[in-house]
C-alpha positions, 0 to 999 in steps of 0.5 A, spaced: 197 230 579 199 235 573 194 237 567 198 235 561 193 239 557 195 245 559 200 249 555 207 250 557 206 258 559 200 256 564 205 250 567 210 255 569 205 261 570 208 265 565 204 270 560 203 267 553 208 271 549 215 271 546 219 275 551 219 271 558 222 272 564 228 266 564 229 267 572 221 266 573 221 260 568 227 257 572 224 258 579 217 255 576 221 249 573 225 247 580 219 247 584 215 243 579 221 238 578 221 238 586 214 236 586 214 231 581 221 228 581 220 220 581 225 220 587 219 222 591 214 217 589 219 211 590 214 208 595 208 209 591 204 205 587 206 203 580 201 208 577 203 214 581 211 212 579 209 212 572 205 218 572 211 222 576 215 220 570 210 222 565 210 229 569 217 230 569 218 228 562 212 233 560 216 239 565 222 238 562 220 238 555 216 244 556 222 248 560 226 246 554 221 249 549 220 255 553 228 256 554 230 256 547 227 262 543 226 258 536 222 253 540 218 258 544 217 262 537 215 255 534 210 253 540 207 260 540 205 259 533 203 252 534 198 254 539 195 259 534 194 253 529 200 253 525 203 246 523 210 245 522 213 239 518 221 239 519 222 234 513 219 239 508 218 246 511 224 251 509 224 258 507 224 260 500 227 267 501 233 267 496 236 273 499 236 270 506 239 263 503 245 267 499 246 271 506 247 264 509 252 261 504 256 268 505 256 267 513 258 259 512 263 261 507 266 266 512 266 261 518 270 256 513 275 262 512 276 264 519 282 260 520 286 263 514 285 270 517 290 275 519 287 274 526 283 268 527 280 270 533 278 277 532 275 275 525 271 270 529 269 275 534 266 279 528 262 274 525 259 272 531 257 279 533 254 279 526 250 273 526 248 274 533 245 281 531 242 278 525 239 273 529 236 278 534 233 282 528 229 275 526 227 275 533 224 282 533 221 280 526 218 274 529 215 278 534 212 284 530 209 279 525 205 275 531 203 282 533 200 284 526 197 277 526 201 275 520 202 268 522 205 265 515 211 271 515 212 269 523 213 262 521 218 264 516 222 267 521 222 261 525 224 257 519 230 262 518 231 262 526 233 255 525 239 257 520 242 262 525 241 257 531 246 253 527 251 258 525 251 260 532 253 253 534 258 253 529 261 260 531 261 257 538 265 251 536 270 254 532 271 259 537 273 254 542 277 250 537 281 257 536 282 258 543 284 251 544 289 251 539 292 258 541 292 257 548 
C-alpha cells in the first residue's frame, strides 16, 4: 500500500525543488490515481477500501500542493521545519502592503477606464510580473538558506494569488458585458 510518510516530491518521483516538471507531475498523478482509485477496490475488504480512499485523498492533496506554486513553496519550507499559522502569519513589509492597495484600487477603477479591457490586460501583466518576481525571490532566499525571508515571500505570494484571481474574474466580467 501507499507510504503516507513519504514527502509529496518522492510520491511523484520529482526532485525536491521549487521548479517542477508539470507534465511529469500529471503523468505520475494519473498513474497513482489509476492504481489506488477506490473503484478498483469495490470487491476488496472494508479495510482495503478505506485504505484506497485514504490513499486517493493523500494523492489528491499532494498533487494540489505541488501544482500550486505558492503551496509548493510553502510545502518546501515545511519540509525544512518552518511552520505556518494562517490565522497569524502575514507580511509586515509596509511598501509591499501599499503596493497591494494600489493594485487593488487600480482593479476597482478598471471599469472607469477609457478602454477597460486594455486596462485590465495591462494590470494583469503587471500583477503576473510581480508574482513571478516573488517566486524568483523565494527560490533565491531558499538557495541562500534565508528561510525566514523565503517564508515572507510565500506570505506575499498569497496576496498576489488573490490579485490574479480578481483580475481574471474582472476580465471575464468585462468580456461578458462587451461580447
